N, C-alpha and C positions, 0 to 999 in steps of 0.2 A: 749288857745293853743291846749288843748285836742280836743275841738270841731273842730278846723281847721284840725287836724291830722285825725280825724274820717271822716270828709267830703272829704279829699284828698284820703283816703283809699277807701272810697265808690266810688269815681269817677274813680279811677284806676281799681277797680273790675268791674265797669260797662263797661268801655272801653274794658277790657279783655274779658268780656262775649260777647260784640258785635263783637270783632275780631274773637273769636272762632266760633261764629255762622256764620260769613261771610266766614270763611275758612273751613266750614264743608266738611269733606271728606266722612262721612257716614250719611245716612238718615235712621232713624229707624221707621218702620211702625207697629203699633199694629193692629191685626185682631181679631175682636170679635169671640167668640165661636158661634155655631149655626149649621153650617154645619160640616161635618167631615173634619179633618185637611188636608187630601190630596186634597180635592176639593178646600179648601180655598187657599192653596199654589199655586195650578194650576191656579186659577182664578186671583190671584194677581201677578203672575210672569211677565206678560206683563207690569203691572204698574211699577214694579221695573226697567224693561228695559227702559221704556220711561223716567223715572225720571233720570236715569244715563245719558241717551242721552241728555236730556234737560239741566241738570245742571252740568254735569261732575263729579258727585259723584263717588268716587272710589268703593263705596259699598252701596247698598240699602238693608237693612236687614228686613226680614219679620218675625214677631213674632205672630204666631197663638195661642192665649191664650186658655187654656182649658175652661175658663169661662170668663164672662164679667169683673169680678173684676181683673183679671190678667192684662187686658189692662188699666183699671182705675188706678191701682197701678203703672204701668209703666209710665203713664202720670204724676201722682202725684210725682213720684220719679225722674223724669227727664231722665229716661232710654228709653223713646219713644218720638219721635218728632211729630208724626202724627197718627191719627186714625179716623175712622168713627164710631161715637157712636150712640146709641139710645138716645132718649130724656131723659129717666130716668137715663141712664149711665152718660150723661152730667150733669144732676142735681146732681147726687151723687158726681161727681168730683168737681163741683162748690161748693157744700156745704162744702166739706172737705178743698178746697183751691180755693177761687174765682179767683186767679191770675195764676193758673196752666196752663190753656189752653184758647185759643180764638176760638170761633166758627166762621167759615168763609163762609161756603156754606151748602146747603141742596139740596136734590134731588127734581126734579119736574116731575110729571107724564104727560102723553100726554094730559090729560084733563085740565092741568094747575094747578092742586092741588098740595099742598106741605104737604099733610097729608095722613094717612092710618088708618087702623082699627085693633083692636084686635078682632079676631073671635074665637068662640068656635066650635070645630068640634067633632063629635061623629060618631061611626059606624052606618050605616043605619039600620043594623040588631039589634041594641041595643034597638030600640023602643023609644029612646030619640029624641024628635022633638023640644024641647025648654028647657030652663033652668027650667021651671015649672015641667018638667018630671024628673029632675035630683036630686031632694032632696034625700039625703041618698046615693048618688053615689060618685065616686072618681073623683076629679078634678086634672088635671096635669098642673103644671106651667113649664115654660122654664128655667128661671134663676132669682135669686134674684135681679139682676140689670137690668132686662129687663122691658121695658115699656109695650109692648103688651102682653108679656108672664108672667107678674106678677103684676106690679104696677097698671095698669089700671083695669084688672079683679078683683084685690084685692079690689079696691075702688068702682068700678062701678057695678059689679054683685049684690052686696047687695042692690043697689038701685032698682033692679028688684025683688029680693027675700025677701027683708025686714029683712035679717039676715046676720051676718058676714059669710064669706065663711067657716070658720072652724067649724061653727055650722050648716050651711045648708047642707054641704056635709059630708059624713061619714069620708072622708079622703081627704087631699090635699097633693101633693108631688111635689118636683122638679125633673125634668128628664134630666138635663144636657144639656140644650140648646134647641133651637126651633125645629130643625129637629128631635132630639131624643124625644122631647115631642109629636110631631105630630105622630111619629112612635109608641109611647107608646099607643096612642088612636087607631091607625090603627091595632095594634097587640092585642088589648084588655087588655092591662096592666092597663089602666085607662079608665074611661068612657067618659070623655071629656078632650080635650086638647085645651089650649088657645094659639094662635099664631098670627103672623103678616100677614097682607094681604092688598092689595090695595082695596079689596072689590068691584072692578068694573070689567066688562068683564064677561066671561062665567065661571061658577063653574066647568065645565068639564075640563077647562084649569088650574084650581087652581087660577082663576081670572088672573090679569095681572102682578102681582108682589107679592113678599113676600115668606115666607118659603113654604106655600102650593103650590104656583106656581112652585117653584124650584123642589120640590120632584115629582110633577106631570110631569114636563118637563123631569126629569131624568128617569121617569118610575118606581120610587120607590114605589109609591102608585097608586091605581086605584081610581080616584075621585068618581066613581059611587058607591063605597062602603062607602062613607062618606056623612054626612049631616051637614049643618051649623045650630047650635042651639042657638047661641047668637052673638051679634055684639055690639061693644062699640061705643061711640061717636067718632068723628074724632080726631086723635092723630097727633101732628106735626111730620113730618119726622125728623129723627135724624141729627145732624150736623157733618160735617167734621171739625175736630179741629186740631189746630197747637199748639205746645208748645209755650206759650207766651214768654218765655225767648229767643226764636229765634229772636225776634224783628220784627218791622213793615216791614222791607224790605223783609225778608223771607216770612212773612205772605202774602204780596202782590204777590210775585213770585209764591208761591204755589197756591194761589187763581187763578191767571191768568192761570197757567198750567191746573188746573182742569176745569176751565171754557171752555178752548179750547179742552179738551180731547174728548168730544163726536164727534167732527169733525175731529180732528187729528188722532184719533184711535177709531172709533166707536165700533169695535169688542172688544177692551180692556175695554171700558166703559161699554159695555153690560156684560162682564165677571165679573167685580167687583161689579156691582150694581144688575144685574139680573132683568129681567122683562121689563115692558113697561115704561121706563123713557126716557125723551127727553134730559135731561141735569141737570145742577146745577143752582141754583140761590143764590144770597147773602143772608146771614142770620145773625142776631145779637142775643145777649144774651136774649133780651126781648121776643123773640119768644118762649122761653122755660120757662118763669117765672111761668106760671100756673103749669107746670109739677114740677118745683122746689118746689113750695108751697105745692102741693099734696104730693110729696115725703117727705118733712119735716114733714108734719102732720101724714102721714101713717107709714113710716118706718125709717125716719131720714136719716142720711148720708149713 
């Protein structure tokens, strides 16, 4: 009898969750840190407008977190419905709760690739031309949950230097996101900053996408004063994720919406993604398994 009651209760709760998802009046979007908050809100405003128009939401709320973990915790706690994560951020979310979110899409560059690089940038007048010149210097990281701004350089730079970063460099420090990290190197507060980049195109343009490209496009930095001193292996582009509890129907709806966005509103697509992307392609959890394995081994959840 008790088993029947428990099964009936679970069934009612499941139906209740489906109904509440189907009747969603508010859609909540988490925005990773990296750029300043005003830029992030301005870039995502068009997305909120398009989602309200497409689905009839009464409200689309934008939550620009101060750091990556703010978005991760929102997804884990069910207070966010959608976000675009980095690969390491998705790995951290998955390790804590494999059922919290479902990856649906990732970005694709014009050359057809679905990956990018972590690059190390230094001031040209520093005299640093490669990682070999940087022993005893200061290395700047972006965020503890960043792929290109922490996890990959943490695990890959030692393959070049033969030493853990905290031993090879005199000091390593976090600088509060990708843009702040790059600016720390540009302003001489650290000797090298690691950041995300497509790694293709012209250096004078900050390549074709990534933080370096964004700050060059905004006129915040002069690329002629910087030099690339290190580059990682290819990293998988991060996923667009939907809260799994929303159910398959909403996952399909949101996937279809974003697949069409580059054509229905190319200007908005460019605003939220930045750089030389052509659109989105479907992605599954397995695409990030290698990053999950690396994160588990290097820093855990």
